[in-house]
C-alpha positions in Angstrom: -0.4 16.2 1.5 0.1 13.6 -1.0 -1.8 14.0 -4.3 -4.3 11.1 -5.0 -2.7 10.2 -8.3 0.7 9.8 -6.5 -1.0 7.5 -3.8 -2.7 5.7 -6.5 0.5 4.8 -8.3 2.2 3.8 -5.0 -0.6 1.4 -4.1 -0.4 0.0 -7.6 3.3 -0.6 -7.2 2.9 -2.1 -3.9 0.3 -4.5 -5.2 2.6 -5.4 -8.1 5.6 -5.9 -5.8 3.8 -8.1 -3.3 1.5 -9.8 -5.8 -1.3 -9.4 -3.3 -4.4 -7.8 -4.9 -5.9 -7.5 -1.4 -3.0 -5.6 0.1 -5.2 -2.9 1.5 -7.4 -5.3 3.2 -4.4 -7.2 4.6 -2.8 -4.0 5.9 -6.2 -2.7 7.3 -6.6 -6.0 9.2 -3.2 -5.8 10.7 -3.5 -2.2 11.9 -6.8 -2.9 13.7 -7.4 0.9 14.4 -10.6 0.1 16.3 -8.3 -1.0 19.2 -7.0 2.3 19.8 -8.9 5.2 21.6 -9.0 7.1 18.2 -10.7 4.1 16.6 -13.1 3.6 19.4 -14.0 7.4 19.2 -14.6 7.0 15.5 -16.8 3.8 15.5 -18.9 5.2 18.4 -19.6 8.5 16.8 -23.2 9.3 15.9 -22.5 9.3 12.1 -19.8 8.9 9.6 -19.0 12.6 9.3 -18.5 13.1 13.1 -16.4 10.0 13.1 -14.1 11.4 10.4 -14.1 14.8 12.2 -13.0 13.0 15.3 -10.2 11.3 13.3 -8.9 14.5 11.8 -8.9 16.1 15.3 -7.0 13.4 17.1 -5.1 11.3 14.7 -1.7 12.9 15.7 -2.1 11.1 18.9 -1.6 7.7 17.2 -0.1 8.7 13.7 2.5 11.3 14.3 3.6 11.7 10.8 0.3 11.6 9.1 -2.2 14.5 9.0 -5.8 13.9 8.1 -7.9 16.7 6.5 -11.7 16.4 6.0 -13.1 18.4 3.0 -16.7 18.6 2.0 -17.5 18.7 -1.8 -20.6 19.8 -3.5 -23.7 17.8 -2.6 
């Protein structure tokens, strides 16, 4: 798992290199994950928590090199 501070530096560097402050939105638009069975399962879940659980369980079908992990913090 990549530490959030490392990911944040990566994103900042990518934005600096591309000059596109909306890089995340552009990338998300290009992926269109709602067109995959995983995306459809997520967006049709009863609530956000169940959608994220669905993603964590089934993401390897689409994203072989990425592992999603859902952690609950204090409420």
